[in-house]
N, C-alpha and C positions, 0 to 999 in steps of 0.2 A: 743477660748472660753473666754480667759482672756480679750481680747479686747472688747468682746461683753457685758461683765458685766457692766462696767461703763455707756455704752450707754443705756442699758435697765434700769439701776437704775435711770439715769437722766430723762428718759422718764416717768418712774413710778412716780418720784418725781414731775415732771411737771403736770401730771394728778391729783395727789393727791392735789397739791397746787391749781390748778384751781378749783377742786371740793370743797375744803375747802373755797376758797374765794367766790364761788357761794353760798354756804350754809350760809356764814357770811353775805353776802349782803341781802339774803332772810330773815334771822333772824333780821337783822337791819331794814328792811322794815316792817316786821310784828310787832316787838316790839316797833315801833316808837311811 
C-alpha cells in the first residue's frame, strides 16, 4: 500500500496539471 501511494499521487498530479494547462490555454484563447 505504501508503494502504491506515490504512484497514485503522481498520476493524480499529472491529470490535474494537464487539466489546468488545458483551462489555461482555453482562457488565453478566449481573453485574447
